[in-house]
Structures are given as C-alpha cells and as structure tokens.
C-alpha distance (Angstrom), angle and dihedral (degrees) to the residues before:
residue distance angle dihedral
M1 . . .
I2 3.78 . .
K3 3.79 96.2 .
S4 3.73 110.4 -115.5
S5 3.75 113.1 -124.6
D6 3.77 126.1 -156.6
S7 3.80 86.3 -103.3
L8 3.80 91.9 64.0
S9 3.82 90.5 52.5
Q10 3.77 89.9 49.5
I11 3.78 92.9 50.0
L12 3.83 90.5 49.8
K13 3.79 91.3 49.6
A14 3.80 90.0 50.8
L15 3.79 89.2 48.8
L16 3.79 90.2 53.9
D17 3.75 92.0 47.1
G18 3.81 94.2 48.8
R19 3.81 92.3 -111.9
S20 3.75 101.5 111.0
T21 3.81 118.3 132.4
A22 3.79 134.6 -152.2
A23 3.81 88.5 -102.0
D24 3.86 89.7 55.9
W25 3.80 91.4 54.2
Q26 3.80 91.3 48.4
K27 3.80 89.5 52.1
L28 3.83 92.0 48.9
G29 3.80 89.5 50.8
Q30 3.78 91.6 50.1
L31 3.75 92.4 50.8
E32 3.83 90.4 51.4
L33 3.79 93.5 51.0
A34 3.81 97.0 39.5
N35 3.86 91.1 90.8
P36 3.81 108.9 49.9
R37 3.81 95.5 -165.3
Q38 3.76 92.6 52.6
A39 3.76 92.7 44.4
S40 3.80 90.3 50.7
A41 3.81 92.3 49.7
F42 3.78 87.9 59.9
N43 3.80 96.3 38.2
L44 3.82 92.3 -115.6
T45 3.81 117.6 158.9
T46 3.79 136.5 166.4
T47 3.81 88.7 -98.1
N48 3.82 99.5 50.0
V49 3.81 104.0 28.0
E50 3.82 94.8 92.5
A51 3.84 93.0 52.6
Q52 3.82 91.9 43.3
L53 3.80 91.2 51.8
Q54 3.80 92.5 47.6
Q55 3.80 88.3 55.4
R56 3.79 90.4 47.7
A57 3.82 90.3 50.2
K58 3.81 89.0 53.9
L59 3.80 90.2 53.4
L60 3.82 90.6 46.8
R61 3.77 91.6 57.0
L62 3.80 92.7 46.1
T63 3.74 96.2 49.1
Y64 3.77 103.2 30.8
S65 3.80 96.0 96.5
A66 3.79 93.3 51.9
F67 3.76 91.3 44.8
W68 3.80 91.4 52.4
E69 3.84 91.7 52.9
V70 3.78 96.1 47.0
C71 3.77 95.3 40.6
D72 3.84 91.7 49.7
R73 3.87 88.9 51.0
H74 3.81 99.3 44.7
L75 3.77 111.5 20.1
G76 3.83 112.8 21.5
N77 3.80 135.0 -112.9
P78 3.87 104.6 19.2
E79 3.82 91.1 -148.1
W80 3.78 90.0 66.5
F81 3.76 90.5 58.6
L82 3.84 99.6 41.1
P83 3.88 91.1 98.1
T84 3.86 89.8 50.5
L85 3.72 89.5 50.5
W86 3.80 91.9 52.9
Q87 3.83 98.1 39.6
F88 3.80 100.2 38.7
W89 3.81 122.3 4.0
L90 3.82 97.4 47.3
P91 3.83 96.2 46.2
L92 3.85 89.7 46.6
A93 3.84 89.3 51.1
Q94 3.84 88.9 49.3
R95 3.75 89.2 52.5
L96 3.79 92.9 51.8
I97 3.82 92.1 47.4
Q98 3.79 91.4 50.6
Q99 3.86 91.4 50.0
R100 3.79 91.7 45.3
Q101 3.78 91.1 52.8
A102 3.79 92.9 44.4
I103 3.83 97.2 53.5
G104 3.81 95.8 40.7
R105 3.81 96.4 -140.7
P106 3.80 138.5 67.3
L107 3.87 111.3 -50.5
I108 3.83 120.6 -133.3
Q109 3.77 107.7 -152.9
G110 3.77 114.0 -170.9
V111 3.81 118.6 -153.4
L112 3.82 121.3 -165.0
G113 3.79 116.8 -163.8
G114 3.81 139.1 136.7
Q115 3.78 128.5 -130.6
G116 3.73 113.3 -55.0
T117 3.84 96.7 15.6
G118 3.77 92.7 111.6
K119 3.86 104.8 -105.2
T120 3.81 92.1 143.9
T121 3.85 93.9 48.2
L122 3.77 92.3 46.2
G123 3.77 89.8 50.7
I124 3.77 93.3 50.2
M125 3.76 95.4 48.4
L126 3.84 97.3 43.7
S127 3.82 90.9 46.1
T128 3.82 89.7 51.0
I129 3.82 92.6 50.4
L130 3.73 96.6 43.7
Q131 3.79 95.7 44.8
T132 3.79 90.9 49.0
L133 3.80 87.2 55.2
G134 3.79 91.7 50.7
Y135 3.81 102.3 -98.0
N136 3.82 116.1 131.0
T137 3.76 104.7 -130.4
L138 3.76 132.0 -172.8
S139 3.83 124.3 -163.9
W140 3.76 107.6 -153.4
S141 3.80 133.3 170.3
L142 3.74 139.0 -149.7
D143 3.83 81.9 -128.3
D144 3.74 88.0 69.7
L145 3.73 89.5 65.5
Y146 3.81 96.1 59.2
K147 3.79 112.7 134.4
T148 3.73 113.3 -106.8
Y149 3.81 121.2 -84.5
A150 3.79 90.9 -106.2
D151 3.80 92.4 48.6
R152 3.79 92.3 49.2
L153 3.83 91.5 50.4
Q154 3.81 87.2 55.8
L155 3.79 90.6 45.7
Q156 3.78 90.1 54.2
Q157 3.80 89.2 57.1
Q158 3.82 89.6 56.3
I159 3.83 98.0 37.4
P160 3.85 108.8 25.2
E161 3.84 91.5 -176.9
L162 3.87 89.8 72.1
I163 3.81 91.4 82.1
W164 3.83 90.9 146.6
R165 3.76 133.5 37.1
G166 3.76 115.4 -110.3
P167 3.76 110.8 65.9
P168 3.81 122.0 100.3
G169 3.81 109.7 -73.6
T170 3.80 97.2 40.8
H171 3.84 93.4 87.7
D172 3.79 133.5 80.1
V173 3.84 98.5 -123.8
E174 3.80 94.4 176.0
L175 3.80 89.6 57.4
G176 3.79 89.7 50.2
L177 3.81 91.0 52.4
Q178 3.83 91.1 50.8
V179 3.80 92.0 50.4
L180 3.80 95.3 45.9
D181 3.79 90.8 49.5
Q182 3.81 89.1 55.5
L183 3.81 92.6 45.0
R184 3.83 91.0 51.5
H185 3.72 93.2 48.6
A186 3.76 115.8 116.2
Q187 3.79 115.8 -93.6
P188 2.98 139.1 -74.3
N189 3.80 102.8 51.1
P190 3.79 134.3 155.2
P191 3.84 121.5 -103.3
F192 3.78 115.6 -76.0
A193 3.80 136.0 -179.0
V194 3.74 123.3 -95.5
P195 3.87 112.6 -167.8
R196 3.75 119.9 -118.5
F197 3.81 131.3 -164.8
D198 3.81 131.6 -151.4
K199 3.80 111.2 -154.0
S200 3.83 93.9 -166.6
L201 3.82 97.3 66.1
H202 3.81 122.2 101.5
N203 3.82 94.1 22.3
G204 3.76 93.2 -54.6
M205 3.79 97.2 -41.0
G206 3.74 89.5 107.1
D207 3.83 133.3 -151.5
R208 3.74 144.2 -155.5
V209 3.79 117.0 -78.3
A210 3.82 133.5 -169.3
P211 3.86 109.0 -47.8
E212 3.78 123.7 -116.4
F213 3.81 116.6 -117.5
V214 3.74 116.0 -138.5
Q215 3.76 138.7 165.3
D216 3.83 140.8 -174.6
M217 3.75 97.1 18.2
D218 3.77 117.8 -174.0
V219 3.79 99.4 -173.0
V220 3.80 130.7 19.9
L221 3.81 117.6 -163.4
F222 3.78 101.8 -158.5
E223 3.78 111.9 -174.3
G224 3.81 137.8 179.5
W225 3.77 143.9 150.0
F226 3.77 91.8 -106.9
M227 3.76 101.1 23.1
G228 3.82 109.6 157.2
V229 3.78 94.8 1.9
Q230 3.81 113.9 150.9
P231 3.81 129.9 -146.1
I232 3.79 115.7 -100.2
E233 3.78 134.3 -143.2
P234 3.85 112.4 -80.7
I235 3.82 91.2 -126.2
A236 3.81 86.9 75.8
F237 3.81 87.9 74.5
T238 3.81 94.0 57.7
H239 3.81 90.9 86.1
P240 3.86 104.1 7.7
P241 3.80 124.5 178.8
A242 3.80 122.6 -101.9
P243 2.98 137.0 -52.9
I244 3.85 85.0 37.9
Q245 3.79 95.1 85.7
T246 3.80 114.6 131.1
E247 3.76 131.2 59.5
A248 3.82 88.2 -108.0
D249 3.87 89.9 52.9
R250 3.84 89.1 51.1
A251 3.77 92.7 48.2
F252 3.81 91.3 50.2
A253 3.81 92.1 48.8
Q254 3.80 92.6 49.3
A255 3.83 91.4 47.8
C256 3.85 91.0 51.8
N257 3.79 88.9 47.8
D258 3.82 89.9 51.5
R259 3.81 92.1 49.4
L260 3.80 90.6 52.5
S261 3.80 88.6 77.3
A262 3.76 90.8 71.5
Y263 3.82 89.4 61.3
L264 3.85 96.0 55.1
P265 3.86 94.0 89.4
L266 3.84 86.9 54.1
W267 3.81 91.4 52.5
Q268 3.74 90.7 48.2
Q269 3.85 88.1 65.7
L270 3.82 91.4 63.7
D271 3.76 117.4 103.9
S272 3.77 92.1 -163.4
L273 3.87 139.0 -0.1
W274 3.77 127.9 -142.9
V275 3.85 121.8 -170.9
L276 3.74 122.2 -150.3
Y277 3.74 94.9 -154.9
L278 3.81 127.1 -161.0
P279 3.90 104.7 -162.9
D280 3.80 89.4 -158.6
Y281 3.84 103.6 43.7
R282 3.82 89.5 -173.6
L283 3.78 90.0 75.7
S284 3.81 89.3 74.8
K285 3.83 89.7 70.6
Q286 3.77 90.6 48.7
W287 3.82 90.9 49.6
R288 3.85 89.9 49.1
Q289 3.76 90.2 52.1
Q290 3.83 90.5 50.4
A291 3.78 92.1 49.2
E292 3.83 93.8 48.8
A293 3.85 90.5 47.1
K294 3.81 88.7 53.3
M295 3.76 91.9 49.9
K296 3.88 92.2 50.2
A297 3.80 90.3 46.4
S298 3.83 89.5 56.7
G299 3.81 91.0 53.3
K300 3.86 97.4 -99.9
S301 3.78 124.1 122.3
G302 3.80 119.0 -98.0
M303 3.75 141.7 171.6
S304 3.78 122.5 -88.1
D305 3.80 119.7 -118.9
V306 3.83 89.7 -102.7
E307 3.79 90.1 52.3
I308 3.84 90.9 48.7
D309 3.81 89.5 51.2
V310 3.79 91.2 53.5
F311 3.81 93.9 44.2
V312 3.79 98.2 46.4
E313 3.79 95.1 41.6
Y314 3.83 90.6 51.3
F315 3.78 88.3 67.5
W316 3.77 93.1 43.1
K317 3.81 86.6 54.7
A318 3.75 91.3 49.0
L319 3.85 97.7 50.1
H320 3.77 110.0 -2.2
P321 3.85 111.9 -147.6
D322 3.85 92.6 -132.5
L323 3.78 92.4 50.7
F324 3.83 100.6 39.8
I325 3.80 113.1 14.3
R326 3.77 100.6 44.2
P327 3.82 94.4 54.8
T328 3.82 89.9 51.6
L329 3.85 90.7 65.4
A330 3.81 91.7 74.5
Q331 3.82 90.6 54.5
A332 3.77 96.9 44.5
D333 3.78 124.1 106.0
L334 3.78 89.5 -142.4
V335 3.84 135.0 9.9
I336 3.75 118.6 -155.9
E337 3.79 113.5 -170.0
I338 3.82 118.4 -144.6
N339 3.83 118.2 -142.9
S340 3.79 124.1 -138.4
D341 3.79 90.1 -101.0
H342 3.81 91.1 57.3
S343 3.82 92.2 -106.4
L344 3.78 122.7 133.9
G345 3.75 114.5 -94.3
E346 3.83 134.7 -172.0
M347 3.77 120.5 -23.5
Y348 3.78 123.1 -149.4
C349 3.83 148.0 141.1
F350 3.82 121.1 -125.3
H351 3.74 93.4 -155.4
R352 3.87 93.9 54.3
T353 3.73 124.3 76.1
C-alpha cells in the first residue's frame, strides 16, 4: 500500500468540504500513478487519471455518510480509514460497477482469502458503497455451503481425517451450483432462498440455519479460504513443504487435492476472482494466537498455543498456501496483498502489463 500520510487525509477532507485546489488534484494523481502495477490494474494512465479521480470523488461524496456510519460501527474511527476508502474500497467498487454494467446481468465476484486477510471487512465496505449507489449486493461465503451437522457427522465416519469443517469435501457443492444459477439469472426474479450457516451451534461444530431470501441481485461477493483454487499435479506431494511431513499427512493432502475437482464447476460460475494474498502465510498462525490471547484476557475461553498449532497446521496440511494459493495468483483478475498489520497492501494483476 502507498502509505497514507496526513496530507492525503487533509486533501480528502478538503475535497469533501468543497475546498480542494488544483495542487490537491495534482497530488492525488501523482499518488495514483506512483505505483505502475497498481495503476495498470485499474487502467489508470496520465491521460485519464484526472477524469477517473473526478468520478471517484463523486462516489466519495455520495457514499461518505454511509461509510462513516458503518465504519464507526464495525472498525473504529472513520477518519483513520478515509485514505483506505479512497485508495482501495472506492476503486474496487468502481471496478465492480463497470463489470456489472458490461455483462448486463448479476456479477459473481469471487474473493479468495485466508483467516485474518479481511474478507469480512471488504464485504461490509463494498456492500455499503454499492448499495448506497443503488446496486443490490449480496455478501455470501463458501462457509454457507457447509454440509449440515448431521451430514458431517456421517462424513467423519467415512473419512476420519475430516475432523474439522473447512477442507474440500465438507461443502454441498450441488447446492452452491443451484444458488449461483439462480443468482446469475436475468432480472427481475422472485425471492429465493440463499443458505446460511451458524458456526457457533453444536459447541462450535456449526450447522445450517434459516436461509436468507433475496431477489434481483446486482453483485454477489462470494468469498472463501480456497475460492477458485485448482487441483495440482500429484508429484507436488513427493517432497511437500512443512507441516506435511508424515505419510498420513501426504495422504490427507492428496485426498484434499483430489476432492478439489468437485469444486471446479462452482469456480466456473465466477465472473472474476480477487485474491487477498498474505505473502508470509505463517502470519495467520500469529494472528490466531493474538486473537485467542485477547479472548482469554477478556475472560472468555480460548485455545492454547499448542491447540492453535494443531488447528492452523491442519488447514496447511489440507491445502498448503505455497502449493495451492500462490499458483492461483497468476490466474486472478486482481491480487490484493495484505500487510502484517492486516492493512491492505499493493494491488496488481499478473496477466496485465
């Protein structure tokens, strides 16, 4: 991320108050073009940057009140996030609007991101912006497609390695295909049920709850920790990275890889894929430790460091980030790097020069 200085916040406040100057606009343009890869990802050039920023400023004014309310409720002081709104959330919303208008039907935007990468926050802010601008938006998760509690108990009898929900094989892919087909259908359409899942039920095992009824969606933000991930060649498991160490680990990883094939029809329904990418995937364990420590400090129960190691490494064994997430970057329509402090980092496309 181009680190936002106090001067950027001041320029944006002046823009909102109608006090911006020609020098302010010049500075905003310089910031946008300072990173060539990010500018390229959003088709910004020296010839169109002024017009693009004028359009973004219009969206800023239209959505600022809603942003302030939602940010204050979910994130904290909205002033801290004003540069993030300008540099990231608004241009991402612009991108979605342009794609929605271009395809002439509901847009299915896939979002791949692991725990702590900000999928939920991104969904909240983009939904707020888009809905304020009149675009019906649904935030939906691969988690909402988990098989029922009863079905997963039966599944564990067949495949004991699936001790936690999450890996390939624990979702109802056919249900997902049915829902995405309805979501993609040309408008208008009658209300229909979208499944929802509550992770807190059955002592954290989770279960389906009453569905949400929606209709006439414009944009669907469909996120998941392995959204869009493709199966890899079995030879990759000959000398796999840690923590895939034992023969049992290798067998589990290979089985998860095989089960990924069932998800490919689901990925084919995506119109676009974004990856929230953590360059050092090991940070996710550190973040989990911090979150659990915070919970225990507040008097709630939480996992020990040993339990966290087992839990996090289970998912690394299932779909190791180096083996599965990193190759997905080259296929993504947009990569958004995540910094060690959870903030949004650089945005770019591998397939665009």
